[in-house]
C-alpha positions as a Markdown table, in Angstrom:
| # | Residue | x | y | z |
|---|---|---|---|---|
| 1 | Unk | -2.9 | 5.2 | 18.9 |
| 2 | Unk | -2.7 | 8.1 | 16.5 |
| 3 | Unk | -0.1 | 10.6 | 17.1 |
| 4 | Unk | -1.3 | 13.8 | 15.5 |
| 5 | Unk | 1.9 | 15.8 | 16.3 |
| 6 | Unk | 3.9 | 14.1 | 13.7 |
| 7 | Unk | 4.5 | 16.2 | 10.4 |
| 8 | Unk | 2.3 | 14.9 | 7.3 |
| 9 | Unk | 5.3 | 13.8 | 5.5 |
| 10 | Unk | 6.6 | 11.5 | 8.4 |
| 11 | Unk | 8.2 | 8.4 | 6.6 |
| 12 | Unk | 7.0 | 4.9 | 7.1 |
| 13 | Unk | 10.8 | 4.0 | 7.0 |
| 14 | Unk | 11.1 | 5.6 | 10.4 |
| 15 | Unk | 8.1 | 3.9 | 12.0 |
| 16 | Unk | 8.4 | 1.0 | 14.3 |
| 17 | Unk | 5.6 | -1.4 | 14.1 |
| 18 | Unk | 5.0 | -4.0 | 16.9 |
| 19 | Unk | 2.7 | -6.7 | 17.6 |
| 20 | Unk | 3.1 | -8.9 | 20.8 |
| 21 | Unk | 6.2 | -6.9 | 21.7 |
| 22 | Unk | 8.0 | -8.0 | 18.4 |
| 23 | Unk | 9.1 | -5.6 | 15.7 |
| 24 | Unk | 7.3 | -6.1 | 12.1 |
| 25 | Unk | 8.2 | -5.1 | 9.0 |
| 26 | Unk | 6.0 | -2.0 | 8.1 |
| 27 | Unk | 5.7 | -2.9 | 4.3 |
| 28 | Unk | 3.8 | -6.1 | 4.9 |
| 29 | Unk | 0.1 | -5.5 | 5.0 |
| 30 | Unk | -0.7 | -8.9 | 6.5 |
| 31 | Unk | 0.8 | -7.6 | 9.7 |
| 32 | Unk | -1.4 | -4.6 | 10.1 |
| 33 | Unk | -4.1 | -5.5 | 12.4 |
| 34 | Unk | -6.0 | -4.0 | 15.1 |
| 35 | Unk | -3.8 | -5.0 | 17.9 |
| 36 | Unk | -0.9 | -3.5 | 16.2 |
| 37 | Unk | 0.9 | -0.8 | 17.9 |
| 38 | Unk | 3.1 | 1.8 | 16.3 |
| 39 | Unk | 5.4 | 4.3 | 17.6 |
| 40 | Unk | 4.7 | 7.6 | 15.6 |
| 41 | Unk | 1.7 | 6.6 | 13.5 |
| 42 | Unk | 1.6 | 8.8 | 10.5 |
| 43 | Unk | -1.3 | 11.2 | 9.7 |
| 44 | Unk | -0.8 | 10.6 | 5.9 |
| 45 | Unk | 0.2 | 7.4 | 4.2 |
| 46 | Unk | 1.0 | 7.2 | 0.5 |
| 47 | Unk | 0.8 | 3.9 | -1.5 |
| 48 | Unk | 2.7 | 3.6 | -4.7 |
| 49 | Unk | 1.8 | 0.1 | -6.1 |
| 50 | Unk | 4.8 | -1.3 | -8.1 |
| 51 | Unk | 5.4 | -4.6 | -9.7 |
| 52 | Unk | 1.8 | -6.0 | -10.2 |
| 53 | Unk | 2.3 | -6.3 | -14.0 |
| 54 | Unk | 5.8 | -7.7 | -13.6 |
| 55 | Unk | 4.7 | -10.3 | -11.1 |
| 56 | Unk | 1.8 | -11.4 | -13.3 |
| 57 | Unk | 4.3 | -12.0 | -16.2 |
| 58 | Unk | 6.8 | -13.8 | -14.1 |
| 59 | Unk | 3.7 | -16.2 | -13.3 |
| 60 | Unk | 2.8 | -16.5 | -16.8 |
| 61 | Unk | -0.9 | -14.8 | -16.5 |
| 62 | Unk | -2.2 | -11.8 | -18.1 |
| 63 | Unk | -1.1 | -8.5 | -16.8 |
| 64 | Unk | -4.5 | -7.6 | -15.6 |
| 65 | Unk | -4.5 | -10.3 | -13.2 |
| 66 | Unk | -1.5 | -8.9 | -11.4 |
| 67 | Unk | -3.2 | -5.4 | -11.3 |
| 68 | Unk | -6.3 | -7.2 | -9.9 |
| 69 | Unk | -4.3 | -8.6 | -7.2 |
| 70 | Unk | -2.8 | -5.4 | -6.5 |
| 71 | Unk | -6.2 | -3.6 | -6.3 |
| 72 | Unk | -7.3 | -6.3 | -3.7 |
| 73 | Unk | -4.4 | -5.7 | -1.7 |
| 74 | Unk | -4.8 | -2.0 | -1.7 |
| 75 | Unk | -8.4 | -2.3 | -0.8 |
| 76 | Unk | -7.3 | -4.2 | 2.4 |
| 77 | Unk | -4.5 | -1.7 | 3.1 |
| 78 | Unk | -7.3 | 0.9 | 3.0 |
| 79 | Unk | -9.5 | -0.7 | 5.4 |
| 80 | Unk | -6.6 | -1.3 | 7.9 |
| 81 | Unk | -5.4 | 2.3 | 7.5 |
| 82 | Unk | -8.9 | 3.4 | 8.5 |
| 83 | Unk | -9.0 | 0.8 | 11.4 |
| 84 | Unk | -5.6 | 2.3 | 12.6 |
| 85 | Unk | -7.1 | 5.8 | 12.6 |
| 86 | Unk | -4.8 | 7.1 | 9.6 |
| 87 | Unk | -6.6 | 10.4 | 8.5 |
| 88 | Unk | -5.1 | 10.6 | 5.0 |
| 89 | Unk | -4.2 | 8.0 | 2.4 |
| 90 | Unk | -2.9 | 8.7 | -1.1 |
| 91 | Unk | -2.6 | 6.2 | -4.0 |
| 92 | Unk | -0.7 | 6.5 | -7.0 |
| 93 | Unk | -2.3 | 5.1 | -9.9 |
| 94 | Unk | 0.1 | 5.4 | -12.9 |
| 95 | Unk | 2.1 | 8.0 | -14.7 |
| 96 | Unk | 1.2 | 9.1 | -18.2 |
| 97 | Unk | 4.7 | 7.5 | -19.3 |
| 98 | Unk | 3.8 | 4.2 | -17.9 |
| 99 | Unk | 0.5 | 4.3 | -19.6 |
| 100 | Unk | 1.7 | 5.1 | -23.0 |
| 101 | Unk | 3.8 | 1.8 | -22.9 |
| 102 | Unk | 0.6 | -0.3 | -22.3 |
| 103 | Unk | -1.4 | -2.2 | -24.9 |
| 104 | Unk | -5.1 | -0.8 | -25.4 |
| 105 | Unk | -6.4 | -3.9 | -23.8 |
| 106 | Unk | -4.3 | -3.5 | -20.7 |
| 107 | Unk | -5.5 | 0.0 | -20.3 |
| 108 | Unk | -9.0 | -1.1 | -20.6 |
| 109 | Unk | -8.7 | -3.7 | -18.0 |
| 110 | Unk | -7.2 | -1.1 | -15.6 |
């Protein structure tokens, strides 16, 4: 169900996701499915991936592996957003300041 009367800046924090009449956390992409119902579905969703590199380093693997996992998750979110009828999706890649801190090998992997 898409509500086109919502302003484009409607925040996901204000959304109530339900599945089988139970509230879900909106930040968990695994919970987004075809039988999901949402009060106030937004027209536009912005994704700001954060922590992929940090999580990889915590697991003692190369940073690119964290970025790869984040990219796969983002692909899944894109598919689910389309299934739900979300019309606009923005994805923040990285800031110039963040890229300046990275090694040349990590930048190439990105």
